[in-house]
C-alpha positions in Angstrom: 101.6 88.8 85.0 99.0 89.7 87.6 99.9 90.8 91.3 99.7 87.2 92.6 101.9 85.8 89.9 104.3 88.1 90.9 104.4 87.4 94.5 104.8 83.6 93.7 107.9 84.6 91.2 109.3 86.7 93.9 108.8 84.0 96.8 110.6 81.4 94.2 113.5 83.6 93.3 114.3 85.0 96.8 113.6 81.9 99.0 110.8 83.6 100.8 107.3 82.3 101.7 104.4 83.9 99.4 103.0 85.8 102.4 106.5 87.7 102.8 106.8 88.3 99.4 103.5 89.9 99.5 104.3 92.0 102.5 107.6 92.8 100.4 105.9 93.9 97.5 103.2 95.7 99.0 105.7 97.7 101.2 107.7 98.7 97.8 104.4 99.9 96.3 103.6 102.0 99.2 106.9 103.3 99.3 106.9 104.4 95.7 103.5 105.7 96.0 104.5 108.1 99.0 107.8 109.4 97.4 105.6 110.2 94.0 103.0 111.7 96.4 105.8 114.0 97.8 107.0 114.8 94.3 110.1 112.8 94.8 111.7 110.6 92.3 112.6 106.8 92.9 115.9 105.5 90.9 116.7 101.9 90.9 119.8 101.9 89.0 119.7 99.2 86.3 116.0 98.7 86.8 114.2 102.4 86.2 113.2 105.6 87.5 109.8 106.3 88.6 108.9 110.5 88.6 106.0 112.8 88.7 105.5 114.7 85.5 103.3 117.8 85.2 100.5 117.7 82.2 99.8 121.2 81.3 95.9 122.1 80.8 94.6 121.5 77.2 91.6 121.5 74.9 90.2 118.3 74.1 87.1 117.3 72.1 83.9 115.4 73.2 83.7 112.2 71.0 80.2 111.9 71.2 78.9 115.6 70.9 82.2 117.1 69.3 82.2 119.9 71.4 85.2 121.3 72.6 86.1 120.8 76.5 88.9 122.1 78.8 90.9 119.1 80.4 92.7 120.6 83.4 96.5 120.3 84.3 97.3 117.3 86.5 100.4 115.5 87.6 100.7 112.0 86.4 103.3 109.1 87.4 105.9 107.8 85.1 108.4 105.2 84.8 111.8 105.2 82.5 113.5 101.9 82.1 116.9 101.8 82.9 119.7 100.4 80.6 119.6 96.9 82.0 115.8 96.4 81.8 115.7 98.1 78.5 118.3 95.7 77.4 116.5 92.6 78.6 113.5 93.7 77.0 114.9 94.2 73.5 
């Protein structure tokens, strides 16, 4: 499902226009991104939790040359599905 398909599905289920659904989706993604940028978690009970995780620096291997390289530490976004979502998927 791509963004436009999601907007259409949201509009149909919520009884909104596609324009309003797209505004809502954009606002949701912006709010989650802002919270994660501040290092906060976003917990939606039954759906899941968006969080920030730190990855330590590590040594990797260049697949072309075989040379060892250092991969810098960084922070990444994570999502853990809640029980209701996990049950629906399984």
